[in-house]
C-alpha positions in Angstrom: -9.9 -2.8 8.7 -10.5 -1.1 12.4 -8.6 -1.3 15.4 -8.9 -4.3 16.4 -7.9 -5.7 13.1 -4.5 -3.5 13.7 -4.0 -5.5 16.8 -4.1 -8.7 15.1 -2.0 -7.5 12.3 0.8 -6.1 15.0 0.6 -9.2 16.8 1.3 -11.5 13.8 4.2 -9.6 13.0 5.8 -9.7 16.6 5.3 -13.1 16.8 6.8 -13.8 13.1 9.9 -11.7 14.8 9.8 -13.4 17.7 9.6 -16.8 16.3 12.9 -16.4 13.9 15.5 -15.7 16.4 18.6 -14.5 15.5 21.2 -17.1 14.6 24.5 -15.5 15.9 26.6 -18.4 14.4 25.5 -17.3 10.9 27.6 -15.9 8.3 27.1 -12.9 6.6 23.5 -12.6 4.8 23.6 -13.5 1.3 23.8 -10.3 -1.2 21.5 -11.6 -3.3 18.7 -14.6 -3.3 17.1 -15.7 -6.4 13.4 -15.8 -4.8 12.1 -13.9 -2.1 9.2 -13.9 -0.4 8.0 -10.9 2.0 4.9 -10.4 4.4 4.1 -6.8 5.2 1.8 -5.6 7.9 1.2 -2.2 9.9 -1.2 1.0 10.3 -2.9 3.1 8.0 -3.9 6.3 8.6 -5.9 8.7 6.3 -4.3 12.3 5.7 -6.5 13.0 2.8 -9.9 11.5 0.9 -11.6 14.1 -1.2 -14.7 12.6 -3.1 -17.1 13.8 -5.7 -18.9 11.0 -7.7 -20.4 11.8 -10.2 -17.5 14.2 -11.0 -20.3 17.1 -11.9 -22.8 19.6 -10.3 -25.4 17.0 -9.0 -22.6 15.7 -6.7 -21.2 17.1 -3.3 -17.4 17.1 -2.5 -16.9 15.6 0.6 -14.3 14.3 2.9 -14.0 11.0 3.9 -11.2 12.0 6.5 -13.9 14.2 8.1 -16.8 11.7 8.6 -14.9 9.0 9.9 -11.8 8.6 12.1 -8.1 8.8 10.6 -6.9 5.6 12.0 -5.1 3.9 12.6 -6.3 0.6 10.6 -4.8 -2.4 10.0 -3.0 -3.5 6.7 -1.4 -6.0 5.2 0.4 -7.1 1.6 2.5 -9.7 0.1 5.1 -9.8 -2.4 7.1 -12.3 -4.3 10.3 -11.5 -6.2 12.1 -13.8 -8.6 15.2 -13.0 -10.6 16.2 -15.1 -13.6 19.9 -13.4 -13.3 21.7 -10.8 -11.9 19.9 -8.3 -14.2 16.3 -9.5 -14.9 13.4 -10.3 -12.6 9.9 -10.3 -12.0 8.1 -9.0 -8.8 4.3 -10.0 -7.9 2.2 -8.1 -5.2 -1.1 -8.5 -3.6 -1.9 -5.4 -1.6 -5.8 -5.7 -0.3 -6.9 -2.5 1.7 -10.3 -1.5 3.1 -11.7 0.4 5.6 -15.2 0.1 7.3 -16.2 2.2 9.7 -18.8 4.4 11.2 -18.5 8.5 10.7 -20.5 11.4 10.7 -21.6 13.6 8.0 -21.8 17.1 9.3 -23.4 18.5 6.0 -25.7 17.3 3.6 -23.9 14.8 0.6 -25.1 14.0 -2.4 -23.0 10.5 -3.6 -23.5 8.6 -6.5 -27.0 9.3 -6.8 -28.3 9.5 -3.4 -28.9 12.1 -0.8 -27.6 11.8 2.6 -28.5 14.3 5.4 -26.5 15.3 8.2 -26.0 12.3 10.6 -24.3 9.0 11.5 -23.3 7.2 8.5 -21.3 4.0 7.8 -18.7 4.4 5.2 -16.5 2.1 3.2 -13.1 2.6 1.1 -11.6 0.0 -0.8 -8.6 0.2 -2.8 -7.1 -3.0 -3.5 -4.1 -3.8 -5.8 -2.5 -6.4 -7.4 0.6 -5.9 -9.5 3.3 -7.5 -11.9 6.5 -5.6 -12.4 9.2 -6.4 -14.3 12.7 -5.3 -12.9 16.0 -4.4 -14.3 19.0 -3.7 -12.3 21.0 -1.2 -14.1 23.7 -0.6 -11.7 25.4 -2.3 -8.9 28.2 -0.8 -6.4 30.0 -1.4 -3.5 27.0 0.2 -1.5 24.1 0.8 -4.1 22.1 -1.2 -6.3 19.3 0.3 -8.6 16.7 -1.5 -10.4 14.2 0.4 -13.0 11.2 -1.1 -14.5 7.3 -1.0 -15.3 4.2 -2.5 -13.3 0.8 -3.6 -14.5 -1.2 -2.3 -11.8 -5.0 -3.9 -11.5 -7.0 -2.0 -8.9 -10.1 -2.8 -7.3 -11.7 0.0 -6.0 -15.2 0.7 -4.1 -16.6 3.8 -2.0 -19.6 3.5 -0.2 -22.1 5.1 2.1 -24.8 3.3 4.0 -27.6 4.5 6.6 -30.6 2.6 7.6 -31.1 0.4 4.2 -30.1 3.5 2.0 -26.9 2.4 0.1 -24.9 4.3 -2.5 -21.7 3.0 -4.0 -19.1 3.5 -6.6 -17.1 0.7 -8.0 -14.4 0.4 -10.0 -11.8 -2.2 -11.5 -9.1 -1.1 -13.7 -5.5 -1.4 -14.8 -3.0 1.0 -14.8 0.5 0.9 -16.1 3.1 2.6 -13.5 7.0 3.2 -13.5 9.4 1.2 -10.7 12.2 2.2 -9.1 14.0 0.6 -6.4 17.6 1.5 -4.5 18.9 -0.7 -2.1 22.0 0.4 -0.1 24.2 -2.0 2.2 24.6 0.0 5.2 26.8 -2.6 6.9 27.1 -6.5 6.3 23.8 -6.8 8.0 22.0 -3.9 8.0 20.1 -2.5 4.7 18.4 0.6 3.5 15.5 0.2 0.7 13.7 2.5 -1.3 10.4 1.2 -3.5 8.5 3.2 -5.8 5.5 2.4 -8.1 4.0 5.3 -9.9 3.2 7.4 -12.8 1.1 10.9 -13.2 -1.2 12.2 -15.9 -3.3 15.0 -16.8 -6.4 12.6 -15.6 -4.6 11.6 -12.3 -1.7 10.0 -10.9 -0.5 7.2 -8.3 2.5 6.9 -6.2 3.2 4.2 -3.8 6.4 4.7 -2.3 8.3 2.8 0.8 11.3 3.6 2.4 12.9 1.0 5.1 15.3 -0.4 7.3 16.1 -3.8 6.9 18.1 -6.5 9.2 19.7 -9.7 7.7 18.9 -11.9 10.5 20.3 -15.0 9.0 21.2 -16.0 5.5 17.8 -16.7 4.5 15.5 -14.2 6.9 15.3 -10.9 6.7 12.9 -8.5 8.9 12.6 -4.6 8.1 10.6 -1.9 9.7 9.8 1.5 7.7 7.4 4.2 6.1 4.8 4.1 3.0 2.6 6.1 1.9 0.3 5.8 -1.2 -0.9 9.5 -3.0 -2.9 10.0 -5.7 -6.5 9.7 -7.5 -8.4 10.7 -10.8 -10.2 13.5 -11.8 -12.3 12.6 -14.8 -16.2 12.4 -16.0 -17.6 9.7 -13.9 -15.1 10.3 -10.7 -13.4 12.8 -8.7 -11.2 11.0 -6.2 -8.0 12.0 -4.5 -6.2 10.3 -1.3 -2.9 10.2 0.6 -2.6 7.5 2.7 0.5 6.8 5.4 1.4 3.6 6.9 4.1 2.5 9.3 5.1 -0.8 8.2 6.9 -3.9 9.5 7.8 -6.9 7.4 9.5 -10.4 7.5 11.0 -11.4 4.0 12.5 -15.1 3.3 14.4 -15.7 0.5 17.0 -18.4 -1.2 
């Protein structure tokens, strides 16, 4: 998503926040809701995106960050939490992510069986994820509560270069198991700090999605938050070498009951 898409994402978040309003007569927001739906939007900046496909001497390692602008690009995601009781619950997340931009190759690139000479190029990077998480709350104190669990992570990935009808692309749909950790601190009756992590590393690669947010309970049912998210990881296997580091400035609206 380009800068125009980012503007629409920011407008959506602003309108959502303004439309909710603050109910000054409401009691302190509830500590727990059995069901929560959260919509998150914001801007994405590329810090790193190194690619070599296939992962052998026939291909060129190049940086997508050097070829296109590093951002910002508009992004959004949606999550739904369902708690069965005080300890056990599920989370479902849909996080589509796609960047389409025109850039410039400063040197020749061999990518996915095609050769591109230096010059303008249309680049596409997709890393959408769909997740199901089991969560177990193992600690609940006066201020902090912590959950652990595991996530089934399905990725829908695509990297493509195109110029004058010449197209080279690599697509991949796969499943990755991740570990899950969440910490939530009650800073005041309405203010919260939330730390959220999905991640795992192995000899073939790694994947980490980490978010830190400051949240405000507007009413018993509605919460807004702002914060920072980072996604880092990649794979170094026979077919693909790709490591990326993505940084996000995000705002979210959360409804629970």
